[in-house]
N, C-alpha and C positions, 0 to 999 in steps of 0.2 A: 574381536578385530574388525570383522566385517561391518558391524554396527558403528564403530568408531570412524572407520573410513567413510561410510555413508553420511554420518553426521558432518564430517569435515567438508564433504562435497556440498552438502545442502546449506551449511551454515559457516561459510568462510568469512567470519567477521574480520574486517580489515585492521591491521596493526597500526591504526592511526588514532592518536590521542584525541579525545573529546574534551575541550576546555570547559572549565567551570569557574565563574560564570561564562556564558557564551559571549561573543563579541556583540556590542550593541548594534542594533536596538532589540536584538533577540532576548528572550526571558527564558530561564530554565524552569521547567516543570517536572517534578517527580511524583509519580503515581504508584500507590500500592496495588499489587495485583492480587487476584485471588489465589495464585499459587504461593503466595508469601514473598515473592520478589518485589523489586522496586524497578520500575521502568522510567527512564529519563527522556524528557522531550524538550524541544525548543519551540517557543510560541512567539507570535507577534500579532499585535493589533494596534491600529491607528485609532486613537480616541475620536478622530474626526470622521471616521467611516459611518455610513448610514447604519442604524441599528438592525436593519433587516438584511445586511450584506452576509452572503453565505460564509460559513466557517468551514474550513477544509481540514480534515484529519488525514495526515499523509503517512503512509507506511512504506518504507523503502525496499529495495531489493536485497537479496541475500549477501551481496558483497559490499554494501555501503554502510555508513553510519551518519550521524548528524554532521560531523565535520566534513566528510567527503561531500555531502550534500551542499554544504556551504561553498566548498571549492568549486563545485560545478555550476554555481550561479542559481541553483534551484529557488532559494528563498527570495532572491532578487527578482525572479520572474513573477512569483506570487505577489510580492510587495508592489511591483509596477502595476499589477492589475488591481490593486487595492483589496486584495483578498486576505482576511485574517486566517491564521493557520496554527496548527499544532502538529509538528512532525515528530515521530517517536522512534526511539532506538528500542530494539527487542532485547529481552534477556540475554545476557552474554555478549552484547554489543555496546561499545563505548563505555558509559558509566553506569549502564543498567546492570543490576545484579543477576545472579543465577546463570542458567544454562538454556541455550535456545532449544526450543521444542514446539510442536504444533500446539500443545496446551498453553504454553507460555506466550506464544505469539497471539493466539486468540484471546488470552486474558489481557494482553496489551490493548487490542482493539476494544474490548469491553470497557477497560479503564479509561480509555480516551473518550469514548462516547459518554461515560458517566461524567467526566470532567466537563464536557461540553454541555451536557444537560444541566449541570449545577450552576455553571458560571456563565453560559451563554445562551440562556433559555429562549432569548428572543430571536436568535439567528437560526436560519436553516442550516442543518449539519450535513456536510457531504463527506462521505468516506471515499478515500482516493488512495490507490496503491499501484505500484509498478512491480511487475514480475512476481516474486514471492509475496511482496506487499499487497499485490492485487487479490491474492487469496485471503489475506487478512481483511481487506477492505470489503470484499463480497461477503465474507462470514459476518462482519459486523453489521452490515446492512440488512442481511437476512435475520439476525438475532434481535435487532433493535429497531423495528419498524416505526416505533413510537417517536423515535428521536432522529434517525437518519433519514433525511429527505431527498438525498441524491446520492449516486454512485458514479465514480470515474474508475474504470478498470483499464490500466495500461499494460499491455503484453500479458493478459491473463492466461493461465492454463485451465484445462478441463479438470484433470486430477494430476497429483504429483506422479504417480505411477506411469501415466500416459506420456508424460514428458520424459521420465527416466528411460523408458524402453526405447526411446529415440537416441539415446546416448550410450546405454549399456546393454548387454545381452539380457533377455527376459529373465533367464534363470538367475543371474546375479541380482536383478531388481528384486525378484521374489525373496531372495536369500537376505538381502541387506535392508530393504526399505520397511521401516515400522511406522511411518506416518502418512497420512492419506491426502490431507488438503483437498478434499473433494469440492471443487468450486462449481462444478456442474450441479450438484445437489443443491448447494447453498443458493446459486443463482436463480433456481426455480422458485425460491421463497421470497425473492426481492420483488417488491411491487412498486418501487419508486422510480422516477426518471434516472436513466443511466447513459453514460457515454462510455463506449468500448473503442479503444484505439490500439492497433497493432501494426508493426512493421511488416510489410509484405515478404521481405527477405530474411525474416527472423529464422535463424538456423538453430536456436535453442528451444524456444517454444513456438511451434508451428503456427502460422497465421490462421490455419483451419481450426485451431482450438480457440483462439479468440473470436472467430466468426460463430463457432457453436455457443460460446458463452452469450454473446449478444442475442442469438437466437432463442435461447432457453430462459432468458430473463423473463420474470413475471410481470414486468411493468414496461412502459415505453422505453425503447433503447435506440440510441443512434450508434451505427457501426461505422468506423472510419478505418479502413486499411490505408496505410501510408506507403505509396510506391518508393522503390529504390532505398528502403530503409530496413535495417536489421533489428537486432535486439538492443545492444548497448548504445545505439546512436538515436534511439526513438526521441528521447527528451531534448535533443538538440535540433529537432525539426521545428521551424517556425509554425507550421500547419497545426502541430500538436498543441501548442500554446494557444493559438487562435480558436481551436475547437474547444479547449478547456475554458477560455474566457467567455465564448458564446454560450456554452452550457451553464456556466455559473450565472451569467447575466439573465438567463431565461428562467431561473428558479424563482 
């Protein structure tokens, strides 16, 4: 029972249907994972974009899916910047099969990188994620240095346990938590340019954890604390999109 409660807290997939096919001009991409599951993503690319424009692989937070991202205007922001992208749903989210787990989420990151390597070999690949998705992006960048040339970590944590003990008693965390998501260790293996952005008023993942991730990254990192901003409102801040645009333009 404890494990089931922890899983529900960690992976509260929204009860929002993900349409197939997605609304134009988005394209559905289905990727087979090493776990045996199939993860579904939505992609966009303008044929008129420069062949060297960076490709963003985006991994969302634990309470989102592809359709809620569309509602938020996330894809529109990337398209306005002329950024080709693939956004992925995790196992158990939207139309992706299986059950969410650390193994399954990291396998989703690996499959997205493989897709980019096979179909977009001429573009710099940037792993980007928010909250839980930041852990996936950092892991993908650490495991695939030959392909991932940039990292954007939005509201990242150091480890899942260090986030959890800020919400639940330590004894409960030790009893319930089975997954690690050690972004601190993975960040030390990342050698590519990185952008780390975090709301200074984040009451879920403390800003100090984002600061530490920026500090331990093995490559050049830009650290951007966003004043008067918490967790769920981070991507609504214009400065965040300005920083993302500037980072991508500099690759």
